[in-house]
N, C-alpha and C positions, 0 to 999 in steps of 0.2 A: 717546442720552445724556440723562440727566435733568437737570433745572434745578438740582439741588442738588449736582451733581458739576462743578466747574470744568473747562472744557475743556483746561486746560494740564496737568492731573494726569498723563497719560501721559508727558509730557516730563520732569517732575520724578521720576517713578518710574523711568524709564529711566536718569536720571543716577545714581540709587542703585545701578544694576547696571552702572555704567561704560559706558553706551551714550549716544549723542547722536542724538535723534530730530528730524526736521524734518517739515513737512507737504508734500503734493503734491496738487494738484487732479486728480480723476478726470475732469473734463470737458476741461480745456485742457492738462493735463500739467505746469503750472507748479509747481516746488518752491519752497518759501518758508519764511522764519524772520523774525520770531518767529511762534509759533503763532497762529492766528486761526480762529474758526468758519467763515469764508467765505474764498474765494480772493481775493487781492488784485488779481489780474489780470482774472478774468472774473466775479467775485462769486458763482460757484456755491457751494453749501454741500455739495457732494459732495467732501469732502476726506478724505485718509487720512494716517496717520502711517506714515512710513518711516524706516528706519535710516540714518543718515549714517555716512560713514567718519571723520567729525570731522577730516578733514584738508583743508587747502587752502593758498592763498597769500596772504600779506600784501598787501592791496590799498591801504592807507593806514594811517598811524600818526602818533601825537602824544604828546607829554609833557604831562601835566596837572600843573603845579607846585602848584596849590592845589586841594584837594578839599573836598567837603562834610564837615560834621562827622561823625565817627564812621569816617572812611576815612583811611588812611595818605597822606601826601604825600612826594614826587611819585609819580604812577603813569603807566604807559605804557598807553595805549588803541590799539586797532587795528581796522580792519575787515578781516575774513578772508573772502575769497571761497572758499566750500566746493567741493569737487570736484564736488558735485551741483548747484551754481549759486548758491544763496542767499548773501548776504553777512551776516555776523554781527559786531556790534559787541562787542568783548571785552576785558578787560584782559590784556595781555600780560605773562607772567612772564619778561622779559628786560630787559637795560639798553637804553636807547634807541639808544645807539651801536652796538649789535650788530645792530640791525635794518636791513633794506633792503626796498624794494618787490619783491614776488615771493618773498620768503623763504618757505620751507615752515613751515607752523604746524599744530600739532596741538590740538585742544580736548580738554580733560580735566576731569572732575569734580574739585572741591576742596571742602573745608570752607569754609563762609562765614565770613569774617573780620571783617567790618564789624559795627558796633554798631547799625545801623538796624533798627528793628522790622520783622520779615518775616511777622507773623501766622502763618497756617496753614502757611507754608513754613519756619518757624523751624528745624526739625531737618533740613531737607533740604539737600543739597549744592548748590553753585553751579558754575560752570565758568570756566576760564581758558584763554588760549592759551599754548602753549609752542613754541619753536623745535623743528622736527623734525629 
């Protein structure tokens, strides 16, 4: 990988193709998210991109009543434990009262709706969690 190519590009490119990638360490086998150039477990730099099922269980959730400027209020945020192991913090597209710990959640690409400046990612999709 060259220095002028950000290491997260494969993730954003996969989202455009309706795929969700995570990384896994070739040394210790740890799967993780968010993407990083080194393994957060053993600090090896031999990491690879792997396709995730983008399915998991709701590990924790909360309702954020006030958000930053440029984002709708309120929103529901949750931590989803993917089938492959990593936990992902994600906006959940469901009413707070519909959710429970352990609920099946699917991560899907969506058009970015905020008004925050995203730089080179401006035209790329984002992702949300949906009840499966």
